C-alpha positions in Angstrom: -68.1 -35.3 -11.4 -70.8 -37.9 -10.3 -74.4 -36.5 -11.0 -73.0 -33.6 -13.3 -74.9 -32.5 -16.2 -73.0 -32.9 -19.6 -72.5 -28.9 -19.6 -71.3 -29.0 -16.0 -68.9 -31.9 -17.0 -67.6 -29.4 -19.8 -67.0 -26.8 -17.8 -65.1 -28.9 -15.0 -62.9 -30.2 -18.0 -62.3 -26.6 -19.2 -61.0 -25.5 -15.6 -58.9 -28.8 -15.3 -57.3 -27.7 -18.7 -57.2 -23.7 -17.6 -55.3 -24.7 -14.3 -53.2 -27.5 -15.8 -54.8 -30.3 -13.6 -55.8 -32.5 -16.5 -53.0 -34.9 -15.9 -53.5 -35.5 -12.1 -57.6 -35.2 -12.5 -57.6 -39.1 -11.1 -54.7 -38.8 -8.6 -55.3 -39.1 -5.0 -54.6 -35.8 -2.5 -51.5 -37.2 -1.2 -49.9 -37.9 -4.6 -49.9 -34.3 -5.8 -47.5 -31.2 -5.1 -48.2 -28.3 -2.9 -48.5 -26.3 -6.0 -50.8 -28.7 -7.5 -52.9 -28.4 -4.6 -53.2 -25.0 -4.5 -54.3 -24.9 -8.1 -57.1 -27.6 -7.3 -58.3 -25.4 -4.4 -58.4 -22.3 -6.6 -60.1 -24.1 -9.2 -62.9 -25.5 -7.0 -63.3 -22.2 -5.7 -63.3 -20.0 -9.0 -65.7 -22.7 -10.9 -68.3 -21.3 -8.7 -67.9 -17.7 -10.1 -67.3 -15.6 -7.0 -67.0 -12.0 -7.1 -64.8 -11.7 -4.2 -62.1 -14.1 -2.8 -60.7 -13.6 0.7 -57.3 -15.1 1.7 -57.0 -14.7 5.5 -53.1 -15.7 6.7 -53.4 -17.8 3.7 -49.7 -18.7 3.7 -48.5 -18.4 7.2 -48.3 -21.7 8.2 -46.3 -23.1 5.0 -42.4 -23.4 4.8 -40.6 -20.7 2.9 -40.0 -23.0 -0.2 -43.4 -23.9 -0.5 -44.9 -20.5 0.3 -42.8 -18.8 -2.6 -44.1 -21.7 -5.1 -47.9 -21.5 -4.1 -47.9 -17.6 -3.8 -46.5 -17.6 -7.7 -49.3 -20.0 -8.5 -52.1 -17.9 -6.7 -50.3 -14.8 -8.7 -50.7 -16.4 -12.3 -54.4 -17.4 -11.4 -55.6 -13.9 -10.0 -54.5 -12.3 -13.4 -57.5 -13.7 -15.1 -59.8 -13.0 -12.1 -62.3 -10.7 -12.8 -63.3 -10.0 -9.3 -61.6 -8.7 -6.1 -59.1 -10.5 -4.0 -58.5 -9.6 -0.5 -55.5 -10.7 1.7 -55.3 -10.4 5.2 -51.7 -10.7 6.0 -48.6 -9.6 8.3 -46.3 -10.5 5.9 -44.8 -7.3 3.7 -43.3 -9.8 0.8 -46.7 -11.3 0.5 -48.5 -8.0 0.3 -46.1 -6.3 -2.2 -46.1 -9.3 -4.1 -49.6 -10.2 -4.6 -51.7 -6.6 -3.9 -52.3 -3.6 -6.1 -53.6 -1.5 -3.2 -52.9 -1.9 0.6 -54.7 -0.9 3.4 -53.0 -0.9 6.8 -55.1 -1.0 10.0 -54.1 -0.2 13.3 -56.2 -0.7 16.6 -59.3 -0.9 14.4 -58.6 2.1 12.3 -57.5 2.8 8.9 -53.8 3.9 9.1 -52.8 4.0 5.5 -54.7 3.3 2.2 -53.3 3.4 -1.4 -51.2 2.2 -4.0 -49.0 -0.7 -2.5 -45.7 0.3 -4.0 -46.2 4.0 -3.0 -47.1 2.9 0.5 -44.0 1.1 0.9 -41.9 4.0 -0.7 -43.7 6.8 1.2 -45.5 5.3 4.6 -47.3 8.0 6.1 -47.4 6.6 9.7 -45.1 5.2 12.3 -47.2 1.7 12.2 -47.0 1.4 8.4 -43.4 2.0 8.4 -42.8 -0.6 11.1 -45.1 -3.2 8.8 -43.3 -2.4 5.7 -39.7 -3.4 7.2 -38.4 0.0 8.4 -35.8 -1.0 11.0 -34.7 2.7 12.2 -37.6 4.8 13.6 -37.5 7.3 16.2 -39.7 10.1 17.7 -38.7 13.8 17.2 -38.8 17.1 18.5 -38.8 20.1 16.3 -35.8 22.4 16.7 -36.5 25.2 13.8 -38.7 25.0 10.8 -36.0 22.9 8.9 -34.3 21.0 11.8 -35.6 18.1 14.3 -33.9 15.9 16.9 -34.2 12.1 16.7 -35.0 11.6 20.4 -34.4 7.8 20.4 -31.0 8.4 18.8 -29.9 12.0 20.2 -29.1 13.0 16.7 -30.2 16.2 14.7 -31.1 16.5 11.3 -31.1 19.6 9.2 -33.4 19.6 6.0 -32.9 22.3 3.3 -36.9 22.3 2.9 -39.2 23.5 5.7 -40.8 20.5 7.5 -44.5 19.8 8.0 -45.8 20.5 11.8 -47.6 17.2 12.0 -44.8 14.8 11.9 -44.1 12.8 15.2 -41.4 10.3 14.2 -39.0 9.7 11.3 -37.9 6.7 9.9 -34.8 5.5 8.0 -34.7 2.2 6.0 -31.4 0.2 7.1 -30.0 0.1 3.4 -30.2 3.7 2.7 -26.9 5.1 4.8 -24.0 5.9 2.9 -20.6 5.0 4.2 -18.5 8.2 4.8 -14.6 7.7 5.7 -14.0 11.7 6.3 -16.1 14.3 8.5 -17.7 15.9 5.4 -21.4 16.7 4.5 -24.5 17.2 6.8 -26.7 14.7 8.6 -23.7 12.7 9.4 -24.1 9.9 12.2 -20.8 8.8 14.0 -20.2 5.1 13.5 -20.1 3.6 16.9 -20.0 -0.1 16.5 -22.1 -2.2 19.2 -22.1 -5.8 16.9 -22.4 -7.3 13.4 -24.7 -10.2 12.3 -23.3 -12.0 9.1 -26.1 -13.1 7.0 -25.8 -15.5 3.8 -26.2 -12.2 1.4 -25.8 -9.2 3.6 -24.1 -7.9 7.0 -26.3 -6.1 9.5 -24.2 -3.5 11.6 -25.7 -2.3 14.9 -24.5 1.1 16.0 -24.7 2.9 19.4 -26.4 6.3 19.4 -26.6 8.9 22.1 -30.1 7.9 22.7 -32.1 4.9 23.9 -31.9 3.0 20.6 -29.5 1.5 18.3 -29.3 2.2 14.6 -29.3 -1.0 12.0 -27.3 -0.5 9.0 -27.7 -3.2 6.3 -24.6 -3.6 4.0 -25.0 -5.4 0.9 -22.0 -6.8 -1.4 -21.0 -3.4 -3.1 -20.6 -2.0 0.1 -19.1 -5.0 1.7 -16.3 -4.8 -0.9 -15.6 -1.2 -0.1 -15.3 -2.0 3.7 -12.9 -4.9 2.9 -10.6 -2.4 1.1 -11.1 0.7 3.5 -12.2 -0.6 6.9 -15.0 0.6 8.8 -16.3 4.1 8.2 -16.2 7.0 10.5 -19.8 8.2 10.0 -22.8 6.9 8.1 -24.8 9.9 6.1 -28.2 9.7 5.2 -29.9 12.1 2.2 -32.9 13.8 3.5 -35.0 12.5 0.5 -34.5 9.0 2.3 -35.7 10.4 5.6 -39.4 9.1 5.9 -41.6 11.8 7.9 -44.2 10.1 10.0 -47.2 11.0 11.4 
């Protein structure tokens, strides 16, 4: 604050109060927390009244605990920011949490552009599905107007609706499968277990297919309880509304 006018000092004091930094304004950098350091950095930037902020892989070097807390700090600060904030990131969680709109760039070209939540729910392209966390993706070939074969799995899927002619692949998110203990219904995948990974809050099952790629099924608590009572299912079923049609 040396050399500042009384107006600049008043502005600095206002930012210290706004960012809840008044109590630590005389502290050394090694005496403040990661969250406080993030607020200090943002206060130093925003006091200059920028029109645009750029965060280029801003959280990639942080451990998970610190990353979560600093992202929460940044999210709260940005609620009052009147300009634009651009995040460059490979973290889908970070993008979903902090960004209203998302642009997916593949090989220098825009692959997807739009509302973040809509892009996560309905990715239009294969690369977007991958970046948003879809674990099951296969190239396809058309059998008829409403039937396709997932080449990488050797499995056919039949739809009630006529399919668009410009899709090259399909995706199925790992949590969308429904376990079936009897052979009833359509779009069934035979349950041929390859391996299982037990994680703290879920289990991942990896299934053999008739193609070159496995299928991943993510099982959360409610389904785990069913499996504990009935054993492993004979089939997995997927509703056609949960099959992503990808370009």
